[in-house]
C-alpha positions in Angstrom: -1.1 28.2 -10.0 -0.2 26.5 -13.5 -1.5 23.0 -14.8 1.9 21.6 -14.3 1.9 22.7 -10.4 -1.7 21.3 -10.0 -0.8 17.9 -11.7 2.6 17.8 -9.2 0.6 18.6 -6.0 -2.4 16.2 -6.9 0.6 13.5 -7.6 2.4 14.0 -4.1 -1.1 13.9 -2.5 -1.9 10.8 -4.1 1.7 9.2 -3.2 1.0 10.4 0.3 -2.5 8.6 0.1 -0.8 5.3 -0.7 2.1 5.4 1.5 0.5 6.3 4.8 -1.8 3.3 5.0 0.8 1.2 3.8 3.2 1.8 6.7 0.2 2.5 9.4 -2.1 -0.1 8.8 0.2 -3.1 9.4 1.3 -1.6 12.4 -2.5 -1.4 13.5 -3.3 -5.1 12.6 -0.3 -6.3 14.6 -0.9 -4.2 17.6 -4.3 -6.2 18.3 -4.1 -8.6 21.4 -7.5 -9.9 21.6 -10.2 -11.0 18.8 -12.2 -7.8 19.7 -9.1 -5.7 18.8 -8.5 -7.7 16.0 -12.0 -6.9 14.9 -11.5 -3.2 15.4 -8.3 -3.3 13.6 -9.7 -5.1 10.5 -12.7 -2.8 10.5 -10.2 0.0 10.3 -8.0 -1.3 7.8 -11.0 -2.4 5.3 -12.4 1.3 5.6 -9.2 2.9 5.0 -8.1 0.3 2.1 -10.0 2.6 -0.2 -7.7 5.4 0.0 -4.6 3.7 -1.5 -7.1 2.3 -4.3 -8.3 5.9 -5.1 -4.8 7.2 -4.5 -3.3 4.8 -7.0 -5.5 5.9 -9.6 -4.9 9.8 -9.3 -1.0 8.5 -9.1 -0.9 6.6 -12.1 -3.3 9.4 -14.2 -1.3 12.1 -12.8 2.1 10.7 -13.5 1.2 9.8 -17.1 -0.2 13.5 -17.7 2.9 15.0 -16.3 4.9 12.9 -18.4 2.9 14.1 -21.5 3.0 17.9 -20.4 6.8 17.6 -19.8 7.7 15.4 -23.0 9.8 13.5 -20.6 8.0 10.1 -21.8 10.1 7.1 -20.8 13.3 8.8 -21.8 14.6 8.8 -17.8 16.1 5.6 -16.4 14.9 6.7 -13.0 11.3 6.9 -14.2 11.0 3.7 -16.0 12.8 1.9 -12.5 10.2 3.6 -10.7 7.4 2.2 -12.7 8.8 -1.0 -12.7 8.9 -1.1 -9.0 5.6 0.2 -9.0 4.2 -2.4 -10.9 6.0 -5.2 -8.5 4.5 -3.3 -5.7 0.9 -3.9 -7.2 1.8 -7.6 -7.9 3.0 -8.1 -4.4 0.0 -6.3 -2.5 -2.6 -7.7 -5.0 -1.4 -10.8 -5.5 0.2 -11.7 -2.5 -1.0 -9.8 0.6 -4.7 -9.0 -0.3 -5.4 -12.8 -0.8 -3.6 -13.7 2.5 -5.4 -11.1 4.1 -8.8 -12.4 3.0 -8.1 -15.9 4.4 -7.1 -14.3 8.1 -10.1 -12.1 8.0 -12.4 -15.2 7.8 -10.2 -16.9 10.1 -11.1 -14.0 12.7 -14.8 -13.6 11.7 -15.1 -17.3 12.4 -13.7 -17.0 16.0 -16.0 -14.1 16.5 -18.2 -16.2 18.9 -15.3 -18.3 20.5 -13.0 -17.0 23.5 -11.3 -13.7 23.3 -8.1 -15.3 22.4 -6.6 -14.6 19.3 -6.0 -18.0 17.3 -2.8 -19.5 16.6 -3.2 -19.9 13.5 -3.7 -16.2 12.8 -0.2 -15.6 14.1 1.0 -18.0 11.9 -0.4 -16.2 8.9 0.5 -12.7 9.9 4.3 -14.1 10.2 4.0 -15.0 6.6 2.5 -11.6 5.5 5.1 -9.6 7.5 8.1 -10.0 5.1 5.7 -9.1 1.8 4.7 -6.2 3.4 8.1 -5.3 4.5 9.3 -6.0 0.9 6.4 -3.8 -0.3 7.2 -1.0 2.1 10.8 -1.2 0.8 9.6 -0.9 -2.8 7.6 2.3 -1.8 10.7 3.6 0.0 12.6 3.0 -3.5 10.0 4.8 -5.5 9.9 7.7 -3.6 13.7 8.1 -3.2 13.9 7.6 -7.0 11.1 10.1 -7.5 12.5 12.6 -5.2 16.3 12.4 -6.2 16.0 11.5 -9.8 19.6 9.8 -9.6 20.2 8.9 -13.2 
């Protein structure tokens, strides 16, 4: 396999390691119906959160390397838009979703010794995160479409 082929495979695998958890982890969190289930769900999501971080680093490195090897640079509009949407997605995840998730985790950990009922505050905070997570997921789909279809 050529270097170009290897980089492309790594680039695709890295994107899968980001997209997969981004779509599955919110579903896992929202499916919890008790405090115990929430602890379990957040335990899983915390452990799996490393995958998108590693995948993101590999994605950027292989993407830049592919741009250099193919001498494409920033000459393609689809690539420029993909990069901008990716930056916006990172800001949404790291700037909006992560801080809110830390607050939710704190509330859940404080209610560990209380009843098995999920605190009402949890539901309100999750409802505030859902639109942001949905927007991030839509951005991922848009980026994926741009990378595959290369429309312009």
